[in-house]
Structure formats: structure tokens, C-alpha cells
A tleap script that builds the chain and sets N, CA, C and O, in Angstrom:
source leaprc.protein.ff14SB
mol = sequence {
  NMET LYS LYS ILE GLN LYS GLY ARG ARG LEU
  HIE ARG GLU ARG ASP GLN ARG HIE ALA LEU
  LEU LYS THR LEU ALA THR SER LEU ILE LEU
  LYS GLU LYS ILE THR THR THR GLU ALA LYS
  ALA LYS GLU LEU SER PRO PHE VAL GLN ARG
  LYS ILE THR ARG ALA LYS LYS GLY ASP MET
  ALA ALA ARG ARG TYR LEU ALA THR CYS PHE
  THR PRO LYS ALA VAL LYS LYS LEU MET GLU
  ASP LEU GLY VAL ARG TYR LYS GLU ARG LYS
  GLY GLY TYR VAL ARG ILE THR LYS ILE GLY
  GLN ARG LYS SER ASP SER SER LYS MET ALA
  MET ILE GLN LEU CVAL
}
set mol.1.N position { 28.644 -6.087 11.503 }
set mol.1.CA position { 27.500 -7.178 11.338 }
set mol.1.C position { 26.201 -6.983 10.042 }
set mol.1.O position { 25.498 -5.975 9.978 }
set mol.2.N position { 26.103 -8.002 9.214 }
set mol.2.CA position { 25.221 -7.887 8.377 }
set mol.2.C position { 23.720 -8.063 9.237 }
set mol.2.O position { 23.618 -9.216 9.655 }
set mol.3.N position { 22.755 -7.353 9.529 }
set mol.3.CA position { 21.292 -7.994 9.761 }
set mol.3.C position { 20.085 -7.894 9.119 }
set mol.3.O position { 19.842 -6.962 8.352 }
set mol.4.N position { 19.169 -8.929 9.407 }
set mol.4.CA position { 18.041 -8.637 8.494 }
set mol.4.C position { 17.170 -7.613 8.997 }
set mol.4.O position { 17.021 -7.558 10.217 }
set mol.5.N position { 16.334 -6.470 7.970 }
set mol.5.CA position { 15.924 -5.488 8.243 }
set mol.5.C position { 14.443 -5.509 9.499 }
set mol.5.O position { 14.215 -4.872 10.527 }
set mol.6.N position { 13.608 -6.709 8.653 }
set mol.6.CA position { 12.895 -6.987 8.707 }
set mol.6.C position { 12.225 -8.694 8.836 }
set mol.6.O position { 12.971 -9.636 8.568 }
set mol.7.N position { 10.919 -8.913 9.222 }
set mol.7.CA position { 10.571 -10.366 9.046 }
set mol.7.C position { 11.460 -11.063 9.887 }
set mol.7.O position { 12.233 -10.717 10.780 }
set mol.8.N position { 10.997 -12.657 9.117 }
set mol.8.CA position { 11.465 -13.646 10.002 }
set mol.8.C position { 12.396 -14.535 9.497 }
set mol.8.O position { 11.839 -14.783 8.428 }
set mol.9.N position { 13.598 -15.318 9.486 }
set mol.9.CA position { 14.193 -16.184 8.715 }
set mol.9.C position { 13.736 -17.484 8.220 }
set mol.9.O position { 13.937 -18.007 7.124 }
set mol.10.N position { 13.215 -17.820 9.027 }
set mol.10.CA position { 12.278 -19.054 9.222 }
set mol.10.C position { 13.021 -20.476 8.817 }
set mol.10.O position { 12.757 -21.366 8.008 }
set mol.11.N position { 14.073 -20.254 9.768 }
set mol.11.CA position { 15.684 -21.024 8.945 }
set mol.11.C position { 15.738 -21.422 7.712 }
set mol.11.O position { 16.091 -22.598 7.625 }
set mol.12.N position { 15.510 -20.865 6.643 }
set mol.12.CA position { 16.174 -20.719 5.375 }
set mol.12.C position { 16.173 -19.473 4.773 }
set mol.12.O position { 15.569 -18.472 5.158 }
set mol.13.N position { 17.071 -19.626 3.557 }
set mol.13.CA position { 17.663 -18.509 3.012 }
set mol.13.C position { 17.058 -17.821 2.014 }
set mol.13.O position { 16.326 -18.578 1.377 }
set mol.14.N position { 17.050 -16.673 1.592 }
set mol.14.CA position { 16.319 -15.759 0.834 }
set mol.14.C position { 15.433 -16.495 -0.245 }
set mol.14.O position { 14.208 -16.445 -0.140 }
set mol.15.N position { 15.964 -17.095 -1.158 }
set mol.15.CA position { 15.281 -17.760 -2.335 }
set mol.15.C position { 14.081 -18.881 -1.842 }
set mol.15.O position { 12.942 -19.060 -2.274 }
set mol.16.N position { 14.841 -19.551 -0.751 }
set mol.16.CA position { 13.912 -20.433 0.125 }
set mol.16.C position { 12.624 -19.768 0.971 }
set mol.16.O position { 11.680 -20.495 1.280 }
set mol.17.N position { 12.634 -18.748 1.228 }
set mol.17.CA position { 11.547 -18.264 2.243 }
set mol.17.C position { 10.741 -17.466 1.122 }
set mol.17.O position { 9.581 -17.170 1.409 }
set mol.18.N position { 11.239 -17.084 -0.137 }
set mol.18.CA position { 10.775 -16.812 -0.695 }
set mol.18.C position { 9.165 -17.520 -1.671 }
set mol.18.O position { 7.956 -17.384 -1.862 }
set mol.19.N position { 10.405 -18.309 -2.001 }
set mol.19.CA position { 9.239 -20.116 -2.254 }
set mol.19.C position { 8.328 -20.407 -1.329 }
set mol.19.O position { 7.314 -20.915 -1.807 }
set mol.20.N position { 8.330 -20.229 0.115 }
set mol.20.CA position { 7.855 -20.429 1.103 }
set mol.20.C position { 6.386 -19.692 1.057 }
set mol.20.O position { 5.222 -20.093 1.040 }
set mol.21.N position { 7.093 -18.298 1.045 }
set mol.21.CA position { 6.000 -17.407 1.333 }
set mol.21.C position { 5.036 -17.721 -0.090 }
set mol.21.O position { 3.945 -17.984 0.417 }
set mol.22.N position { 4.917 -17.798 -1.109 }
set mol.22.CA position { 4.847 -17.482 -2.439 }
set mol.22.C position { 3.855 -19.217 -2.111 }
set mol.22.O position { 2.629 -19.115 -2.073 }
set mol.23.N position { 4.239 -20.095 -1.985 }
set mol.23.CA position { 3.475 -21.576 -1.684 }
set mol.23.C position { 2.284 -21.467 -0.528 }
set mol.23.O position { 1.064 -21.618 -0.590 }
set mol.24.N position { 2.953 -21.222 0.268 }
set mol.24.CA position { 1.313 -20.822 1.383 }
set mol.24.C position { 0.436 -19.509 0.768 }
set mol.24.O position { -0.784 -19.450 0.920 }
set mol.25.N position { 0.960 -18.796 0.282 }
set mol.25.CA position { -0.071 -17.476 -0.280 }
set mol.25.C position { -0.681 -18.170 -1.529 }
set mol.25.O position { -1.594 -17.427 -1.886 }
set mol.26.N position { -0.635 -18.928 -2.121 }
set mol.26.CA position { -0.999 -19.465 -3.244 }
set mol.26.C position { -2.220 -20.359 -2.426 }
set mol.26.O position { -3.408 -20.045 -2.490 }
set mol.27.N position { -1.696 -21.541 -1.639 }
set mol.27.CA position { -2.725 -22.011 -0.877 }
set mol.27.C position { -3.635 -21.478 -0.178 }
set mol.27.O position { -4.746 -22.006 -0.158 }
set mol.28.N position { -3.462 -20.703 0.307 }
set mol.28.CA position { -4.382 -19.446 1.445 }
set mol.28.C position { -5.555 -18.923 0.417 }
set mol.28.O position { -6.736 -18.687 0.672 }
set mol.29.N position { -4.834 -18.818 -0.844 }
set mol.29.CA position { -5.711 -17.801 -1.778 }
set mol.29.C position { -6.820 -19.056 -2.420 }
set mol.29.O position { -8.001 -18.775 -2.623 }
set mol.30.N position { -6.259 -20.455 -2.699 }
set mol.30.CA position { -6.918 -21.076 -3.296 }
set mol.30.C position { -8.163 -21.619 -2.275 }
set mol.30.O position { -9.253 -21.908 -2.770 }
set mol.31.N position { -7.952 -21.725 -0.980 }
set mol.31.CA position { -8.423 -22.771 0.037 }
set mol.31.C position { -9.438 -22.096 0.920 }
set mol.31.O position { -10.450 -22.523 1.476 }
set mol.32.N position { -8.795 -20.770 0.877 }
set mol.32.CA position { -9.276 -19.522 2.106 }
set mol.32.C position { -8.951 -19.808 3.525 }
set mol.32.O position { -9.355 -18.875 4.220 }
set mol.33.N position { -8.356 -20.771 4.250 }
set mol.33.CA position { -8.099 -21.334 5.476 }
set mol.33.C position { -7.041 -22.469 5.288 }
set mol.33.O position { -7.269 -23.360 4.470 }
set mol.34.N position { -5.910 -22.459 6.010 }
set mol.34.CA position { -5.224 -23.253 5.861 }
set mol.34.C position { -4.187 -23.311 7.506 }
set mol.34.O position { -4.272 -22.431 8.364 }
set mol.35.N position { -3.527 -24.202 7.585 }
set mol.35.CA position { -3.161 -24.741 9.157 }
set mol.35.C position { -1.989 -24.528 8.646 }
set mol.35.O position { -1.775 -24.914 7.497 }
set mol.36.N position { -0.791 -23.743 9.530 }
set mol.36.CA position { 0.928 -23.463 9.546 }
set mol.36.C position { 1.167 -22.940 10.793 }
set mol.36.O position { 0.292 -22.507 11.542 }
set mol.37.N position { 2.468 -22.980 11.045 }
set mol.37.CA position { 2.802 -22.633 12.545 }
set mol.37.C position { 2.736 -20.897 12.384 }
set mol.37.O position { 2.557 -20.142 11.429 }
set mol.38.N position { 2.976 -20.713 13.820 }
set mol.38.CA position { 2.633 -19.564 13.920 }
set mol.38.C position { 3.615 -18.455 13.348 }
set mol.38.O position { 3.367 -17.457 12.671 }
set mol.39.N position { 4.620 -18.875 13.761 }
set mol.39.CA position { 5.587 -17.875 12.647 }
set mol.39.C position { 5.874 -17.561 11.044 }
set mol.39.O position { 6.416 -16.588 10.520 }
set mol.40.N position { 5.291 -18.782 10.457 }
set mol.40.CA position { 4.835 -18.316 9.196 }
set mol.40.C position { 3.622 -18.003 9.342 }
set mol.40.O position { 3.311 -17.306 8.376 }
set mol.41.N position { 2.575 -18.171 10.183 }
set mol.41.CA position { 1.586 -17.083 9.836 }
set mol.41.C position { 1.498 -15.429 9.831 }
set mol.41.O position { 0.865 -14.583 9.199 }
set mol.42.N position { 2.256 -15.439 10.642 }
set mol.42.CA position { 2.728 -14.033 10.939 }
set mol.42.C position { 3.528 -13.180 9.520 }
set mol.42.O position { 3.515 -12.097 8.935 }
set mol.43.N position { 4.303 -14.754 9.477 }
set mol.43.CA position { 5.123 -13.494 7.956 }
set mol.43.C position { 4.337 -13.724 6.870 }
set mol.43.O position { 4.418 -12.908 5.952 }
set mol.44.N position { 3.501 -14.766 6.749 }
set mol.44.CA position { 2.032 -14.630 5.559 }
set mol.44.C position { 1.191 -13.566 5.302 }
set mol.44.O position { 0.866 -13.131 4.197 }
set mol.45.N position { 0.845 -13.161 6.439 }
set mol.45.CA position { 0.028 -12.233 6.590 }
set mol.45.C position { -0.108 -10.856 5.747 }
set mol.45.O position { -1.069 -10.503 5.063 }
set mol.46.N position { 1.222 -10.108 6.000 }
set mol.46.CA position { 1.338 -9.106 5.424 }
set mol.46.C position { 1.864 -9.329 3.867 }
set mol.46.O position { 1.997 -8.358 3.122 }
set mol.47.N position { 2.113 -10.495 3.491 }
set mol.47.CA position { 2.476 -10.622 2.216 }
set mol.47.C position { 1.334 -10.711 1.227 }
set mol.47.O position { 1.169 -9.980 0.251 }
set mol.48.N position { 0.435 -11.895 1.693 }
set mol.48.CA position { -0.525 -11.739 1.010 }
set mol.48.C position { -1.750 -10.255 1.360 }
set mol.48.O position { -2.791 -10.217 0.705 }
set mol.49.N position { -1.530 -9.430 2.147 }
set mol.49.CA position { -2.753 -8.501 2.155 }
set mol.49.C position { -2.166 -7.479 0.911 }
set mol.49.O position { -2.779 -7.092 -0.084 }
set mol.50.N position { -0.793 -7.190 1.315 }
set mol.50.CA position { -0.153 -6.434 -0.244 }
set mol.50.C position { -0.773 -7.041 -1.602 }
set mol.50.O position { -1.194 -6.300 -2.489 }
set mol.51.N position { -0.796 -8.374 -1.691 }
set mol.51.CA position { -1.080 -8.821 -2.710 }
set mol.51.C position { -2.724 -8.296 -3.314 }
set mol.51.O position { -3.032 -7.674 -4.331 }
set mol.52.N position { -3.762 -8.996 -1.915 }
set mol.52.CA position { -5.058 -8.278 -2.265 }
set mol.52.C position { -5.103 -7.120 -2.709 }
set mol.52.O position { -5.833 -6.778 -3.640 }
set mol.53.N position { -4.107 -6.173 -1.921 }
set mol.53.CA position { -4.830 -4.968 -2.215 }
set mol.53.C position { -4.527 -4.207 -3.709 }
set mol.53.O position { -5.058 -3.258 -4.286 }
set mol.54.N position { -3.141 -5.324 -4.106 }
set mol.54.CA position { -3.050 -4.602 -5.784 }
set mol.54.C position { -3.989 -5.617 -6.622 }
set mol.54.O position { -4.330 -5.414 -7.787 }
set mol.55.N position { -4.411 -6.926 -5.717 }
set mol.55.CA position { -5.416 -7.064 -7.225 }
set mol.55.C position { -6.760 -6.104 -6.974 }
set mol.55.O position { -7.586 -5.913 -7.866 }
set mol.56.N position { -6.847 -5.628 -5.873 }
set mol.56.CA position { -8.015 -4.099 -5.862 }
set mol.56.C position { -7.926 -3.419 -6.888 }
set mol.56.O position { -8.873 -2.633 -6.853 }
set mol.57.N position { -7.331 -3.257 -7.800 }
set mol.57.CA position { -6.980 -2.431 -8.602 }
set mol.57.C position { -7.832 -2.721 -9.657 }
set mol.57.O position { -8.720 -1.927 -9.966 }
set mol.58.N position { -7.592 -4.216 -10.498 }
set mol.58.CA position { -8.177 -4.233 -11.029 }
set mol.58.C position { -8.054 -4.396 -12.866 }
set mol.58.O position { -8.771 -4.669 -13.828 }
set mol.59.N position { -6.278 -3.928 -12.469 }
set mol.59.CA position { -6.228 -3.328 -14.319 }
set mol.59.C position { -5.191 -4.473 -14.685 }
set mol.59.O position { -4.881 -5.517 -14.111 }
set mol.60.N position { -4.888 -4.034 -15.548 }
set mol.60.CA position { -4.047 -5.319 -16.332 }
set mol.60.C position { -2.215 -5.178 -15.908 }
set mol.60.O position { -1.447 -6.092 -16.210 }
set mol.61.N position { -1.838 -4.189 -15.346 }
set mol.61.CA position { -0.457 -4.059 -14.879 }
set mol.61.C position { -0.457 -4.422 -13.681 }
set mol.61.O position { 0.636 -4.574 -13.135 }
set mol.62.N position { -2.131 -4.748 -12.662 }
set mol.62.CA position { -1.756 -5.639 -11.225 }
set mol.62.C position { -1.966 -6.907 -11.910 }
set mol.62.O position { -0.861 -7.433 -11.775 }
set mol.63.N position { -2.558 -7.581 -12.443 }
set mol.63.CA position { -2.526 -8.406 -13.036 }
set mol.63.C position { -1.448 -9.491 -13.529 }
set mol.63.O position { -1.423 -10.681 -13.215 }
set mol.64.N position { -0.541 -8.784 -14.394 }
set mol.64.CA position { 0.794 -9.416 -15.003 }
set mol.64.C position { 1.716 -9.529 -13.618 }
set mol.64.O position { 2.424 -10.531 -13.517 }
set mol.65.N position { 1.738 -8.349 -12.336 }
set mol.65.CA position { 2.325 -7.884 -11.378 }
set mol.65.C position { 1.743 -9.728 -10.240 }
set mol.65.O position { 2.468 -10.439 -9.544 }
set mol.66.N position { 0.827 -9.815 -10.426 }
set mol.66.CA position { 0.526 -11.089 -9.603 }
set mol.66.C position { 0.596 -12.065 -10.394 }
set mol.66.O position { 0.238 -13.083 -9.800 }
set mol.67.N position { 0.958 -12.318 -11.732 }
set mol.67.CA position { 1.056 -13.639 -12.587 }
set mol.67.C position { 2.630 -13.875 -12.213 }
set mol.67.O position { 3.050 -15.032 -12.248 }
set mol.68.N position { 3.520 -12.796 -11.852 }
set mol.68.CA position { 4.787 -13.591 -11.740 }
set mol.68.C position { 4.900 -13.842 -10.506 }
set mol.68.O position { 6.063 -13.912 -10.110 }
set mol.69.N position { 3.661 -14.091 -9.347 }
set mol.69.CA position { 3.695 -14.472 -8.074 }
set mol.69.C position { 2.883 -15.836 -7.826 }
set mol.69.O position { 3.107 -16.423 -6.768 }
set mol.70.N position { 2.038 -16.330 -8.647 }
set mol.70.CA position { 0.877 -17.234 -8.435 }
set mol.70.C position { 0.897 -17.594 -9.674 }
set mol.70.O position { 1.294 -16.996 -10.674 }
set mol.71.N position { 0.264 -19.002 -9.481 }
set mol.71.CA position { -0.192 -19.552 -10.219 }
set mol.71.C position { -1.708 -19.059 -11.031 }
set mol.71.O position { -2.698 -18.710 -10.388 }
set mol.72.N position { -1.659 -19.112 -12.572 }
set mol.72.CA position { -2.902 -18.394 -13.234 }
set mol.72.C position { -4.217 -18.923 -12.441 }
set mol.72.O position { -5.177 -18.159 -12.544 }
set mol.73.N position { -4.434 -20.097 -11.665 }
set mol.73.CA position { -5.826 -20.164 -11.248 }
set mol.73.C position { -5.873 -19.233 -9.987 }
set mol.73.O position { -6.718 -18.374 -9.737 }
set mol.74.N position { -4.822 -19.581 -9.279 }
set mol.74.CA position { -4.755 -18.575 -8.372 }
set mol.74.C position { -4.680 -16.835 -8.387 }
set mol.74.O position { -5.087 -16.158 -7.443 }
set mol.75.N position { -4.123 -16.297 -9.560 }
set mol.75.CA position { -4.365 -14.620 -10.068 }
set mol.75.C position { -5.714 -14.735 -10.412 }
set mol.75.O position { -6.399 -13.747 -10.149 }
set mol.76.N position { -6.443 -15.984 -11.094 }
set mol.76.CA position { -7.720 -15.684 -11.482 }
set mol.76.C position { -8.617 -15.371 -10.285 }
set mol.76.O position { -9.583 -14.612 -10.349 }
set mol.77.N position { -8.187 -16.065 -9.108 }
set mol.77.CA position { -9.114 -15.891 -8.134 }
set mol.77.C position { -8.919 -14.787 -7.555 }
set mol.77.O position { -9.746 -13.880 -7.472 }
set mol.78.N position { -7.717 -14.788 -7.079 }
set mol.78.CA position { -7.512 -12.765 -6.751 }
set mol.78.C position { -8.358 -11.776 -7.486 }
set mol.78.O position { -8.911 -10.819 -6.944 }
set mol.79.N position { -8.429 -12.115 -8.935 }
set mol.79.CA position { -8.440 -10.772 -9.430 }
set mol.79.C position { -10.312 -10.468 -9.812 }
set mol.79.O position { -10.948 -9.441 -10.050 }
set mol.80.N position { -10.706 -11.988 -9.708 }
set mol.80.CA position { -11.859 -11.740 -10.215 }
set mol.80.C position { -13.284 -11.900 -8.988 }
set mol.80.O position { -14.437 -11.471 -8.928 }
set mol.81.N position { -12.333 -12.828 -8.077 }
set mol.81.CA position { -13.437 -13.433 -6.860 }
set mol.81.C position { -12.847 -12.003 -5.552 }
set mol.81.O position { -13.566 -11.101 -5.122 }
set mol.82.N position { -11.821 -12.176 -5.313 }
set mol.82.CA position { -11.500 -11.537 -3.850 }
set mol.82.C position { -10.766 -10.115 -4.111 }
set mol.82.O position { -10.094 -9.662 -3.185 }
set mol.83.N position { -10.850 -9.469 -5.191 }
set mol.83.CA position { -10.567 -8.319 -5.410 }
set mol.83.C position { -11.641 -7.380 -5.576 }
set mol.83.O position { -11.543 -6.159 -5.459 }
set mol.84.N position { -12.999 -8.244 -5.947 }
set mol.84.CA position { -14.040 -7.856 -5.739 }
set mol.84.C position { -14.751 -7.401 -4.308 }
set mol.84.O position { -15.255 -6.343 -3.931 }
set mol.85.N position { -14.559 -8.669 -3.704 }
set mol.85.CA position { -15.272 -9.164 -2.383 }
set mol.85.C position { -14.770 -7.854 -1.485 }
set mol.85.O position { -15.510 -7.122 -0.828 }
set mol.86.N position { -13.032 -7.720 -1.652 }
set mol.86.CA position { -12.672 -6.657 -0.297 }
set mol.86.C position { -12.663 -5.084 -1.110 }
set mol.86.O position { -12.210 -4.045 -0.629 }
set mol.87.N position { -13.206 -5.229 -2.272 }
set mol.87.CA position { -13.294 -3.366 -2.636 }
set mol.87.C position { -13.687 -2.466 -1.873 }
set mol.87.O position { -13.311 -1.316 -2.099 }
set mol.88.N position { -14.398 -2.694 -0.958 }
set mol.88.CA position { -14.659 -1.798 -0.139 }
set mol.88.C position { -13.953 -1.483 1.188 }
set mol.88.O position { -13.983 -0.364 1.699 }
set mol.89.N position { -13.195 -2.739 1.812 }
set mol.89.CA position { -12.546 -3.024 2.420 }
set mol.89.C position { -10.817 -2.104 2.364 }
set mol.89.O position { -10.005 -1.994 1.445 }
set mol.90.N position { -10.808 -1.629 3.670 }
set mol.90.CA position { -9.102 -0.603 3.796 }
set mol.90.C position { -8.262 -1.399 3.680 }
set mol.90.O position { -7.270 -1.196 2.980 }
set mol.91.N position { -8.463 -2.468 4.326 }
set mol.91.CA position { -7.567 -3.620 4.916 }
set mol.91.C position { -7.697 -4.753 5.706 }
set mol.91.O position { -8.900 -4.921 5.909 }
set mol.92.N position { -6.863 -5.827 6.385 }
set mol.92.CA position { -7.416 -6.771 7.428 }
set mol.92.C position { -8.107 -7.696 6.126 }
set mol.92.O position { -9.294 -7.575 5.821 }
set mol.93.N position { -7.567 -8.230 5.724 }
set mol.93.CA position { -8.007 -9.254 4.559 }
set mol.93.C position { -7.929 -10.448 5.662 }
set mol.93.O position { -8.994 -11.059 5.755 }
set mol.94.N position { -6.745 -10.972 6.635 }
set mol.94.CA position { -6.725 -11.962 7.088 }
set mol.94.C position { -6.685 -12.247 8.356 }
set mol.94.O position { -5.836 -11.547 8.906 }
set mol.95.N position { -7.385 -13.184 9.306 }
set mol.95.CA position { -7.344 -13.141 10.215 }
set mol.95.C position { -6.655 -14.986 10.901 }
set mol.95.O position { -7.025 -16.154 10.789 }
set mol.96.N position { -5.337 -14.132 11.691 }
set mol.96.CA position { -4.677 -15.167 12.628 }
set mol.96.C position { -5.451 -15.883 13.703 }
set mol.96.O position { -5.944 -15.349 14.696 }
set mol.97.N position { -5.493 -17.018 13.418 }
set mol.97.CA position { -6.107 -18.027 15.283 }
set mol.97.C position { -5.224 -18.811 15.618 }
set mol.97.O position { -4.862 -19.853 15.071 }
set mol.98.N position { -4.849 -18.299 16.563 }
set mol.98.CA position { -3.613 -19.399 17.362 }
set mol.98.C position { -4.557 -21.121 17.805 }
set mol.98.O position { -5.785 -21.065 17.863 }
set mol.99.N position { -4.024 -22.153 18.007 }
set mol.99.CA position { -4.489 -23.530 18.118 }
set mol.99.C position { -3.989 -24.297 18.981 }
set mol.99.O position { -4.362 -25.350 19.500 }
set mol.100.N position { -3.036 -23.602 19.085 }
set mol.100.CA position { -2.288 -24.391 20.679 }
set mol.100.C position { -1.263 -25.146 19.548 }
set mol.100.O position { -1.276 -24.910 18.340 }
set mol.101.N position { -0.164 -26.337 20.404 }
set mol.101.CA position { 0.962 -27.143 19.936 }
set mol.101.C position { 0.359 -28.061 19.468 }
set mol.101.O position { -0.691 -28.619 19.788 }
set mol.102.N position { 1.481 -28.288 18.228 }
set mol.102.CA position { 1.742 -29.407 17.217 }
set mol.102.C position { 2.277 -30.762 18.343 }
set mol.102.O position { 3.363 -30.690 18.919 }
set mol.103.N position { 1.563 -31.663 18.481 }
set mol.103.CA position { 2.321 -33.280 19.048 }
set mol.103.C position { 3.573 -33.407 18.943 }
set mol.103.O position { 4.267 -33.522 19.953 }
set mol.104.N position { 4.154 -33.412 17.565 }
set mol.104.CA position { 5.374 -34.232 17.317 }
set mol.104.C position { 6.333 -33.308 17.870 }
set mol.104.O position { 6.990 -33.745 18.815 }
set mol.105.N position { 6.556 -32.142 17.497 }
set mol.105.CA position { 7.660 -31.144 18.164 }
set mol.105.C position { 6.898 -29.844 18.547 }
set mol.105.O position { 7.390 -28.802 18.114 }
set mol.106.N position { 5.728 -29.751 19.322 }
set mol.106.CA position { 5.374 -28.731 20.223 }
set mol.106.C position { 5.499 -27.662 19.614 }
set mol.106.O position { 4.918 -26.762 20.220 }
set mol.107.N position { 6.078 -27.264 18.520 }
set mol.107.CA position { 5.717 -26.170 17.574 }
set mol.107.C position { 4.096 -25.682 17.711 }
set mol.107.O position { 3.110 -26.409 17.588 }
set mol.108.N position { 4.130 -23.967 18.057 }
set mol.108.CA position { 2.984 -23.276 17.984 }
set mol.108.C position { 2.423 -23.425 16.584 }
set mol.108.O position { 3.018 -23.416 15.506 }
set mol.109.N position { 1.089 -23.570 16.870 }
set mol.109.CA position { 0.411 -24.173 15.312 }
set mol.109.C position { -0.327 -22.682 15.285 }
set mol.109.O position { -0.298 -21.890 16.227 }
set mol.110.N position { -0.930 -22.482 14.134 }
set mol.110.CA position { -2.096 -21.059 14.024 }
set mol.110.C position { -2.905 -21.463 12.425 }
set mol.110.O position { -2.414 -21.937 11.400 }
set mol.111.N position { -3.967 -21.151 12.666 }
set mol.111.CA position { -5.029 -21.364 11.559 }
set mol.111.C position { -4.816 -19.346 10.433 }
set mol.111.O position { -4.960 -18.179 10.797 }
set mol.112.N position { -4.567 -19.773 9.557 }
set mol.112.CA position { -4.461 -18.496 9.127 }
set mol.112.C position { -5.762 -18.501 7.941 }
set mol.112.O position { -5.734 -19.237 6.955 }
set mol.113.N position { -6.804 -17.611 8.220 }
set mol.113.CA position { -7.587 -17.221 6.573 }
set mol.113.C position { -8.259 -15.864 6.463 }
set mol.113.O position { -8.212 -14.866 7.181 }
set mol.114.N position { -8.954 -16.169 5.242 }
set mol.114.CA position { -9.344 -14.778 4.635 }
set mol.114.C position { -10.631 -14.543 5.315 }
set mol.114.O position { -11.210 -15.603 5.555 }
set mol.115.N position { -11.352 -13.329 5.758 }
set mol.115.CA position { -11.902 -12.651 6.572 }
set mol.115.C position { -13.122 -12.608 5.515 }
set mol.115.O position { -14.148 -11.982 5.781 }
savepdb mol mol.pdb
quit
């Protein structure tokens, strides 16, 4: 039987999962704080941390790589603002705070923000 190696499926197929992560990551980069479900936040955290680490390099290859994932506005903020801000930090750019359950369907909610 074929099994997923790591990560969560989030009730979506592979392409939909990647699209979801890209849009959540773009929102997090531009707004620096978003509210989402706990599972999505836990899946988003390593995704965004890898992208920030790549942005810290600051070279053209990193910019081109990030341009395949994000909008031009998000790439600009990653390279010029976040890459410089976290230059001396070795990791742990994202904080997840649990905020209780959503009223409508009792989903566990979390706030994810850049440190």
C-alpha cells in the first residue's frame, strides 16, 4: 500500500495541497500574521522557514527560485526585508500560537506569525 512519507494531506490532492501552502505562505509573508487551522499552521511553518532561509542568501539564484513560488510583491519583501531581518538568526522564524476552537465546526485554530 502506498503511504505518505511525511506531512499532512489536509484532505486535498497533491497539487491542491501545494497551491494551498503557497497562498498561505504568501499571506503570511505579506501580512506577517495570519489565523488558520492548527494542522495547516503546522504544515506551513517548515515550508515558510525553508523559503526564508533561501532568501537570506540574497543572490540571483535565490530570487529566481522564490519567484517560482510567490508573487513579485512577496519575493521583494522576502529578499529585501525578511532576508535582511533574519540574517543573524539561525532558524525559528515562525511562531505558532493556539487560540482555541472555531465556533462553526469546532476546528482547532492557531495564529501563525513571523518572530
